[in-house]
N, C-alpha and C positions, 0 to 999 in steps of 0.2 A: 899887344898880347891877345892871342886868340885861343879858342878851344880847339885843339887839333888832334887829340889822342884818339877820339872815336868819331866815326861818321854816322853811327846810328845807335839809338837806345830804344828800348821797348818796355811796355807794361800793359797789363790787362786791366780794363775798367769795365764796370757793369753799368748799364743804363739805369737812370734813376727809377724808372717805372718798375724794374725788376730787382731793385736793390735787396729786397728781403730774400731773394733767391740767389743772390750773387755768390754765395759760398757753396751752393749745391751744384751737383752735376747737371741739373735740369736748366740752369740759368743760361740765357743768351747774354753775350757780352762782346766787347770789342778789344782787340789788341791794337795799341797805338805804337807806331814805330816812327821815330824822328830821323830824317835824313838830311844831312847838310850837303849842299851841292854848289859851293862857291864857284863862280860868282853869281849863280842863280840863287833865288831866295831860299831854296830848300823846301821840304814838305813834311807834313805829318801824314803818314799812311795809316788808314783805318781799315782793319781787317776784321771781318765778322766771325764770331765764334759761336758754336753751339755745343754744349757739353764738353767744352775745352777743345773742340776740333774746329779747324778752319772750314768755313762754308763759303762757297763762291770761288771764282778763279782769279779775280782781279781786285786788288785793294783799291780803296778810294783815296787818291792822293790830294791832300789839301795843302795848297801853297801857303807859305808864310804871308801874313798881311802886308799890304802895300807899305813900302817904306821901312820894312824890317828884313832881317836876314837870319838864317840859320836856326831853325827849331832844333833844340839840343836836349838839355836835361828837363825832366818833368817829374811832377808828383801828383798822384790822383787822389780824389776825395771819394768817400763812400757813395755820394750822390751821382757819381758818374762823370763829374767834371774833372778837369786837370789843369794845373798851372804848368806852363811850358816856357823855358827860357828861349829868347831869340838872341843868341849869344853875340853875334858879330855886329849887331846894331844896338846892343845894350838896352834891350826891352824884355819885358815879361808879358806873356799872353795867357788869357783864360780860354780854354778849349772846352766846348760843350756841344753835345749832339752833332758831332761831326764838323764843327766849324769854330773859328776863333770869334769870340763875342766881345772881347775887351783886350786892349793893349795899353800898357803904361811904360814910361821910361824908367829904367831900373835905377838910374842915378849913380851907378857904379859901372866899372869897365869889365866887359866880358863876363856877364852873368852866365854861368855855365851849368853847374850841377845843382840839383834840388833834392831835398828829402823832407817828408812831412812828419810832424809830431803833433797829433791831435789836430786842432784847427790851424796850427802854425806851419808854414813852409819856410825852411831855411835854404838860402841860395849861396853857393860858393862862387864868388866873383874873382875869376882868375887874374884879370888885369889889375884890379884894385887891391888884391890880397885881403879881402874882407868877406864877412858872412852877413847877409841881409836876412831880415825876418819879414815874411809876407803873410797876408790872410786873404783867402779867396772865398767869394760868395757865389751865388748862382749867376750873378751879373757883373761883378766887379772884382778888381784886385786892389788891395790896400797894402801899401808899403808901411808896415808897422815900425820898422827901423832899418834905415839904409845901411847902417853899420851896427850890427848887433855884437860883433866881435871881429878881431883882426887875426891874420896869420902872418906875422912879420918874418917868419923864417923862409917863406917861399910862396909861390902861386898855387892856390888850391887845385887839386887834380881829381878829387872825389869827396863825397860827404854822405854820411848816414847817421840816423838817430833812432834810438829805441829806449824805452823805459827810463827816461830822464838822463840819458847819456848821448852825446853827439861827438862823432869823430870826423876829422878832416885830414886827408892826405895832401901834402904840398910838396913842390919841387923847388929847390933853391940852392945855389952855391954848389952844384954838382951832387946834391944829396936829396933824399926823400925824408920827409918828417911826418909824424903823426901827432896832431894836437887833439886833446880830449877836453870836452867841456861838459858841464852839467847844465840842465835847463829846468826851470820851475814851471808852474802852471800858467805863468804869464809869458812864457817863451824867452825869458831872460837868461842869457848865457853867462857862465862863470868858468874860468879855467880850472881844470882838475889835474893838478900836478904839472910837472915840467914837460916841455915838448920832447918827444922821443925821436931820436935819429935812427932811421931804419937800417941804414948801411948799404943801400943800393940807390942808384941815381934816379931810376924811373919806376918806382912802385906805383901801381895803378889799382884803384879799387879798395874800398873799405866797407865792412859790414859790421854793424853793431848788433849783437845777438843777446837778448835777455835770457837768463837761465830758466829752465823748466822748473815746475813746482818741486820735483824731487831733487833738484840741484841747489835749491836755496838753503842757506845756512839758518 
């Protein structure tokens, strides 16, 4: 089982030195774009931004570390670091200041998509039909739980989390399903209701949106 739906994913990260400005239009930051290029290792392309605009003409392409394949899903931290799945070799990497600084074996098959909730990063493992829980620091990745939850109805295709709710789309038996979990301050997942059958075979993408202040009951 491989992550095959998307060839690239992107997110904006702010360098740690300018984190206090990272939400303002004056901040310099980077756009990270992951590209898989089987059988080549794949790259993380680093694009410089200033005030939200691309600066320079050529992105910096950073190859996947030796012995790994396919930079794919990722989640960024406020300090400018990011955890990135290396999906086709079953690894997870820590990316900081334009390079990979640490790599660990995922312990699950086809670690593909990621989402961050506070200090915890949740990983959807397509081949294992599981969700892992990681913690990233400035120098290391810690696998807090190889199997924080399972998606027995199919192989995960996307994941997102916000405000104590995590959602996972999966594909299995010719159908797409949505599984919803709650998580506590320790990142522990608990099912929230029955799995929802979406009614189409290839649903892709899930976004968990917390209500605005004027929408709360």
